[in-house]
C-alpha positions as CSV (number, residue, x, y, z in Angstrom):
1,M,0.5,13.9,-3.5
2,T,2.9,12.0,-5.0
3,V,4.3,8.7,-3.9
4,T,6.0,6.3,-5.1
5,I,4.2,1.9,-5.4
6,N,6.5,-0.3,-6.7
7,G,8.7,2.0,-8.0
8,E,6.6,4.3,-10.2
9,P,5.5,7.7,-8.8
10,R,1.3,7.8,-8.8
11,D,-0.8,11.4,-7.5
12,L,-3.2,10.2,-4.5
13,P,-5.9,11.8,-2.5
14,A,-4.2,13.1,0.5
15,G,-5.6,11.3,3.8
16,L,-5.8,8.5,1.6
17,T,-5.0,5.5,4.2
18,L,-3.4,1.5,3.1
19,K,-6.8,0.6,3.6
20,G,-7.7,2.2,0.9
21,L,-5.2,2.5,-1.3
22,L,-5.9,-1.2,-1.6
23,E,-9.5,-0.6,-2.6
24,E,-8.9,1.7,-4.2
25,L,-6.4,-0.4,-6.1
26,E,-8.7,-3.6,-6.4
27,L,-6.1,-5.6,-4.3
28,D,-7.9,-7.9,-1.8
29,P,-5.7,-7.1,2.0
30,R,-5.5,-10.6,3.2
31,K,-3.6,-11.8,0.3
32,V,-0.8,-8.7,0.1
33,A,2.5,-7.3,2.4
34,V,2.8,-4.0,2.3
35,E,6.0,-2.0,3.0
36,R,6.3,1.0,3.4
37,N,9.7,3.4,3.0
38,L,11.3,0.0,4.1
39,E,9.7,-1.3,6.6
40,I,7.0,-3.9,6.6
41,A,3.0,-2.6,7.2
42,P,1.6,-4.8,9.5
43,R,-2.4,-6.0,8.5
44,S,-3.3,-5.3,11.6
45,A,-3.2,-1.1,10.9
46,Y,-3.7,-0.6,7.8
47,D,-6.7,0.8,8.2
48,E,-4.9,3.8,10.8
49,I,-1.0,3.9,9.2
50,E,-1.8,7.0,6.6
51,I,-0.1,7.3,3.5
52,E,1.7,10.6,3.1
53,A,3.7,12.5,0.2
54,G,7.0,10.6,-0.9
55,D,6.4,7.3,-0.3
56,R,7.8,4.6,-1.0
57,L,5.5,1.4,-1.3
58,E,5.9,-1.8,-2.2
59,I,2.6,-4.6,-2.3
60,V,4.0,-7.8,-2.6
61,Q,0.3,-10.3,-3.9
62,F,0.3,-14.0,-3.2
63,V,-0.4,-16.0,-5.7
64,G,-1.0,-19.7,-5.3
65,G,-1.0,-22.1,-6.8
66,G,0.7,-26.0,-7.9
């Protein structure tokens, strides 16, 4: 299935959850925010939210520094 991640089309396997996607992208779920179809996905539901064909995802990484 094809979804859009940060403005780029990407093919993903069916049945993938947000948690699975973040693992595939090697991103720490504690250090990102995910917007799915213009709604912020609650971090507590990442392992329950299944990505669907046509979804538009924006993933923002938190970066510390000083």
